[in-house]
N, C-alpha and C positions, 0 to 999 in steps of 0.2 A: 803397613805391613799387608793388610788384606790387599790391596790395590795393586800391590806388586805382584802378589800369588796370583791374583785374577788376571793382570795383565800378562803374566808369563804362563798361565793356561791356555789363553786365546793366541801367543804369540809364542810357539816351541822354540824358535831360534834366539829368543831373545833371552839374555843372561840375567838370570835371578840374582846369582851371588855378586855380580857387579852392581846390581842396584841396590842390594844390600848393604854392600861395602860404601855407595855413595851416601846412604842414607846416614850410616855411622858417622862418615866425616861430617857432613852437616849438623847432626846432633851435636858433635866436637866442637864445630865451629860457634853454634849457639851457645852451648855451655860456657864456652871461652868469653866470648861477647856479651854474657852476662842476659841473654835475653830468658834463659831456663833458670828462674830464681822463683821457687815456692814461697819465700817469705815476703818478699815484694808484690806476688800476685795475690796473697792473701790479705795482705795489709791494703791493697785497692780495693779487693772485692769486700773487704769488711767497712771499710768506708762508704761504698756503695749503699751497701746493705743498711747500714746506720740509718743514711739519708734518707732510704726509702722505708724507712720505719720497722724493718725487719727486726725480730728476737733473737736472743744469742743462741737458742736451740736452733733456730731455721740457720743463722749462720752457720753455727758451727756443723749442723747436718750436711750443708751446701758441699762446705769446703772439704768436709770428710768425702763427699763422694768425687769429689775431683781430684781425692789422692793426698791433700793437705794434712799433715800429722794436727791430732786434736790439740796436743800441749802447745803448740805453735798459735793455733787459734787462739785459745784462751789465754796466752799470753799478749798477743797483740790485742786482744778486747780491752783485757786490763790496761794493755799501754795507751788506748785509744779513750780512755776514761769512758767506757760504755754505760750509760745510766737507763735502767730497764724501763723506770717509769717516764722518763721523758721521751722513749722511744715508742713507748706503748701509748702514750698521751699523741705522739705525731700520727701513729698508727688509727687512733680513734679519730683524730680531725680528718685524716684522709679517708676514711670511710664514713665519717659524719655519724659515729656511733658514741654512746656513752654520754659524756657531757656535752655534748656536739651536736646530740639530736634534739628536736623540737621539744621544749618543757614539758607538754600536754601528751605527749608520747613516751616520756622517757622509760616511765615505770612501767608501761604495758611491754616495752622492748627490751628490758633489762635482763632477762634470760638469753636472749638472741644476742645480744651485744656482749654478754659473759662469754658465750660460746665460740664468737667469732674471734675475740681477743684470744682465748685458751687454744683456738686451733690455729692461730698465729704464731704460737708458740710460747706465749708470756706466762710466768707461773701465776697461781692462784692468788697470792697476796698481792701481787701488782695488779692485778686484773681487779680486785675490789676496791684497792686505792683510786684506781682509774673512774671506775663507775660511782665512788663517793664524791667525786669531782663538782663543783657546779662550774658552769660555763664561764 
């Protein structure tokens, strides 16, 4: 919409109402074709975020920013059998922290590893389980 108003500002002879009507027609077509589907969008994004090792809290926050209803996100997470421990282990492996760090440095970096997992959105109990694991 901002582009329409900006364009109309620079070109006063241009019809802003006609452009807004075109946009409405395009949005109606997209809705009819199924291109605007929040549930499908959320399902795809959740699948990608889980594969990337993101926490449920992170996923819910990102999708909330995009305007997806929180209850839909929780239902889709349950439907995809989200496992917080497995996701946290994947994150730790990707970052080479916790049980994936060198054994001689593991104890020295325990607080930093815990902080990284907590910042990533994993709950405290899950973080303790991950850090208690042996490689």
